[in-house]
N, C-alpha and C positions, 0 to 999 in steps of 0.2 A: 459537308465533309464526307469524303469517300474513304472510310476506314475499313480495313480488311479484318473483320472479327474472326478470331480463331481460338475458340474455347478449348479445342482438343489439345492444344499445345500444353495446357496445364496438366494433362493426364500423362504426358510423356516423361520419361526419365532424362535428366535428373530433376526436372522442374517439380514434379509431384513430390518427390522426396524432399526437395528444398522447402516446399510449403509445409509438409509434415514436420520437418525439423524446426522450422520457424515457429510453428504452434507450440512445439515442445519447449523451446527456449523461452517463449513468451510466458508459458505457465511456470517454468522454473524460476525466472526472474521475478514474476509477480508474487508467487507464493512465498519464496524466500524473503522478499522485501516485506510482505504482509506479516510474516511471523516476527520479523524484527520490529516493524512499525507498531504492531499490536502490543508487543512486550514492552518496548521502550515507551510508547505512548501511554500505556497504562500506568507505568511508574511515574512519568512526568505529570500525568493528570492527577494522580493521587497526591503527589508532592504539592501541586497547586492548591489543594484543599486542606492540607495539614495545618494545624495551628502552630506553625513554626515559620517565622518571617524569613529566615535565611533560606530554607528549602523552597519557599514560595518564590523568592527572587531568582534563585537558580533555575527553577522550572519555567518561570515566565521568560527569563532570558533565553533559554533554549527554544521556546516556542517562537519568540519574536525573531530570533536569529535564523532558524531554519525555515520558518514559514515565509519570510520576506526576501529570501534570496532565491532567484529563479532556479528551478530544478536542473536545467541544463548547465548553468554556471556551477552548481554544486557537483555535478558529475565530473566536469572538467577539473575542478579544484581537487577532488579526491583522486582522479586518475593521473593528472599531469603535474600538479603542484605539491600535493601531500608527500609523494615519495622523495621530493627534492629537499624537504625541510626537516625530515626525520633523521636520526643517526644513520651513519653510512651502512652499518651492518643490516639494519632494518630496511633501509632503502634498497639494498641489493636483493634482499629477499622479496620485497614487493615487486621489483622490476623483473627478476629472473627466475626465482624459485617458487613463488606463490602459484598454486594451480589455478587455472582459469581466472587470471586477474581481471579480465574484462567483465566476466559474469559476476564475480565477487564485488567488484567496484560498483557495478550498476545496481546490484541488489542492496548493497550497503548504502549508497547515496539515496536511492529511492526509498529505502526503509526509514532512514533517519529523517528525510524530508516529510514523509507521510506520518511519521510518529508525532511530529509537531501538530498535525491536524487531528490525529486520533486523540492526543492529549486533551485538546479542547473539547472533543466530544465526551470523553470520559469525565472531565471536570464538570461539564454541563449536566451529565447524568447524575453525578454525585450530589451536586448542589440542588438538583431538582427533587431529590428525596426529602421527605418531610424531616425537619430538624428534630422533631419529637422522637423519631425512631432512634437517632444517634444518642439523644439524651437518655432515652429509656435503656439503650444498650449499656451506656456508661453507668447508669444507676443500678443496673443488674450485675455490675462487677466485671464487665468485659473490658479488656484493654483496647487501646486505639487500634492495634493490629487486628484483634479479634472483631472489633466493630466493623472495620473495613472489609475483612474477609467474609464474615458471616451475614452482615446486614447491608452495608452500603453498596459494595461492588456487585453482588448478585442482582440487586434491583437495578443499579445504574446501567449495567451492561444490557439488560433487557430493554430498558427505556431508550437506549441510544442505538439499538440494532438498525433502524432505518438509516441514520447518517453514517454508521459504520459500513453499511452495505454500499452506500455511495462512495465512500473512501476506497473500499475494496475494488469497485468497478474502476475508479480513477487510477488505481495502481496498474490495472491491465492496460489502460490507455497510455499512461505515462511510461510504461515499459518500452514503448516504441523509441524513446529517446536513447535507449541503450545502444542503438545502431551507431550513434556518434562516436563510440569508443570501440566498435568492432564486434558487438554481440549480434549474431545473425538471427535475430528474432523475426517475427512474422513480417513486419514492415521492411526490414532489411532484406529478407529473402524475396519479397515482392519486387523491391527495387532491383535486386540482382537478376531476377527473371526478366524484368523489363529491359535491362541492359543487354541480355543475351538474345532475347527473342523479339524485342521491339513491340511486344504485346502488353503495353502498360495498362490499358484499360481493363483487360481481363485479369491481370495479376492483382491490381489494386481493388477491383470489384470483389474478387474472391476474398481478399484480405478484409475488406469492409464487412462482408457477410459473416466471416468467421468472428470478427470482433462483436458484431451485433448478436450472434448466437451465444457467445460467451456471456455477454451482458444479460441476455434474456434468461439463460440458465442460472446465473448467479442470483438474479432478481427473484426467480421462482423459488429457488432453494431458501433464500433468506426470508422471503415472505411467509413460507411455510414455517420456518424456524421462529419467526416473530409471532405467528399465531400460536405456536406450541408453547412458547416461553412467556406469553403475555402475562403481566402482573395485574390481576383484577383490582380495579380502583385507581390505576395510575394512568390510564389513557384519557385523552381529553374528553371523549364522549361520556365516559362514566363519571368524570369529575363534574361535568356540566349538569348531569342529571342528579 
């Protein structure tokens, strides 16, 4: 294959600015989605462990619904279908007056989808905490809310930092699906550069490197955070000894 490599084209305007803008939109979508996913996922995860059958069913239904529908389908449902089935006044606001509808829809869909996965991690973290701790907390006079706030959740979050890190990285990768509704994140900008310059190998190679660097940076930060927040006696090595 006689391909004419031209890396310099990516340093020219407007292509360099497109890449920078793509990285910025990728971070904005991923971080907004993660805030939503962590918040909703924590609530759903707690609901799955509460001694209330109704709340457990609601939480389990949420997890099964959002986890088993492909993310791309969910994005399309929120962007194309949802505005058509809500009241007309709300529909008009969604279609015409809502600021940055593509960005908000992408972050919303990605956040709710990831929340179903975060909920399972939080549930697993809570159930892995020794039952005796919760019983001791209740025996000491703590309410259910206080037990979760001061005992179960602080330990559970520390235990599930590794899988939460994986979910955080997955959000960055899944943010590329936002291009399907017009968000010009990194993958979309790389595709646009390809269409203008026909230098697709260069554009997508740089995009790949950026995604890898983001993943490495997040992994290093979370690994340090995990070492800092490690709960003595709760990791597998200390348990086995």
